[in-house]
C-alpha positions as CSV (number, residue, x, y, z in Angstrom):
1,M,10.1,-3.7,-12.2
2,L,10.7,-6.3,-9.5
3,N,10.0,-3.7,-6.7
4,T,6.7,-2.8,-8.3
5,T,5.6,-6.4,-8.7
6,I,6.6,-7.3,-5.1
7,Q,4.8,-4.4,-3.6
8,A,1.6,-5.1,-5.6
9,V,1.6,-8.8,-4.6
10,M,2.3,-8.1,-0.9
11,A,-0.4,-5.4,-0.8
12,G,-2.9,-7.7,-2.5
13,S,-2.1,-10.6,-0.2
14,V,-2.4,-8.5,2.9
15,V,-5.8,-7.1,1.8
16,W,-7.0,-10.5,0.9
17,V,-6.1,-12.0,4.3
18,I,-7.6,-9.1,6.2
19,E,-10.8,-9.3,4.1
20,L,-11.0,-13.1,4.6
21,Y,-10.4,-12.7,8.4
22,A,-12.8,-9.8,8.8
23,S,-15.8,-10.9,6.7
24,E,-15.1,-14.5,5.6
25,D,-16.1,-13.5,2.1
26,L,-13.6,-13.6,-0.8
27,N,-14.3,-10.5,-2.8
28,L,-12.4,-10.1,-6.2
29,E,-12.9,-6.4,-6.1
30,V,-11.0,-6.1,-2.9
31,L,-8.2,-8.2,-4.2
32,C,-7.9,-6.0,-7.3
33,N,-7.9,-2.9,-5.2
34,G,-5.2,-4.4,-3.0
35,F,-3.0,-4.9,-6.1
36,L,-3.8,-1.4,-7.3
37,V,-2.8,0.2,-4.0
38,G,0.4,-1.7,-4.1
39,L,1.1,-0.3,-7.6
40,V,0.2,3.2,-6.5
41,S,2.4,3.0,-3.4
42,S,5.3,1.8,-5.5
43,T,5.4,4.8,-7.9
44,G,7.2,7.2,-5.5
45,G,10.5,5.3,-5.2
46,C,10.3,2.3,-7.4
47,D,13.6,3.1,-9.1
48,A,15.6,3.7,-5.9
49,V,14.1,1.6,-3.1
50,E,16.0,-1.6,-2.1
51,L,14.3,-4.9,-2.7
52,K,14.0,-5.7,1.0
53,Y,12.0,-2.6,1.7
54,S,9.5,-3.4,-1.1
55,F,8.0,-6.1,1.1
56,V,7.5,-3.6,3.9
57,I,6.0,-1.0,1.6
58,G,3.6,-3.5,0.1
59,I,2.4,-4.8,3.5
60,V,1.8,-1.3,4.9
61,A,0.1,-0.3,1.7
62,G,-2.4,-3.1,2.1
63,C,-3.1,-2.1,5.7
64,I,-3.5,1.6,4.8
65,Y,-6.0,0.7,2.1
66,K,-8.1,-1.2,4.5
67,C,-8.0,1.6,7.0
68,F,-8.9,4.2,4.4
69,S,-11.7,2.0,3.1
70,F,-13.1,1.5,6.5
71,A,-12.9,5.3,7.2
72,V,-14.6,6.2,3.9
73,S,-17.5,3.7,4.5
74,W,-17.8,4.8,8.2
75,M,-18.2,8.5,7.1
76,E,-20.8,7.3,4.5
77,V,-18.9,8.8,1.6
78,D,-20.3,7.7,-1.8
79,D,-17.2,5.9,-3.2
80,P,-18.4,2.6,-4.7
81,L,-15.0,1.7,-6.3
82,D,-12.8,2.7,-3.3
83,A,-11.0,5.1,-5.6
84,F,-10.0,7.4,-2.7
85,S,-8.8,4.6,-0.6
86,V,-6.6,3.2,-3.4
87,H,-5.2,6.5,-4.8
88,G,-5.4,8.7,-1.7
89,G,-4.1,6.2,0.8
90,G,-1.6,4.6,-1.6
91,G,-0.4,8.0,-2.8
92,L,0.0,9.3,0.7
93,W,2.0,6.2,1.7
94,A,4.1,6.5,-1.5
95,L,5.2,10.0,-0.4
96,V,6.0,8.8,3.1
97,S,7.7,5.6,2.1
98,T,9.9,7.2,-0.4
99,G,11.2,9.6,2.2
100,M,11.7,6.7,4.6
101,F,13.2,3.9,2.4
102,H,15.1,5.9,-0.3
103,P,18.9,5.2,-0.1
104,D,19.3,8.8,1.1
105,G,16.2,8.6,3.3
106,M,15.4,8.4,7.0
107,I,16.1,4.6,7.4
108,S,18.9,3.6,5.2
109,G,20.5,6.9,4.2
110,Q,23.5,8.9,5.4
111,Y,21.4,10.8,8.0
112,S,19.3,7.8,9.1
113,I,17.4,8.0,12.4
114,I,17.7,4.3,13.1
């Protein structure tokens, strides 16, 4: 439960700061989507990821959401709720981050690359 909460708060905070810096407009929809992308990105390894990696997963999830949101608007895709950016970007990052930060994964596991 704590991993999920930390990832949602970190993703929402990062998205909020990026949005404030980029447009100087505080948009509640963007903040809610930031929280949602944090929740989506936590689903892959929420039961196994260590607490210290939850901060990293949440921060990267917020950045990925903003990148996907920019790409979708740049391609002029009709996605008024940013559903693809939240679920597509967050789900993709959930797959990658679980493989990286799982106790048997690439970073902290027995066969770690770092």
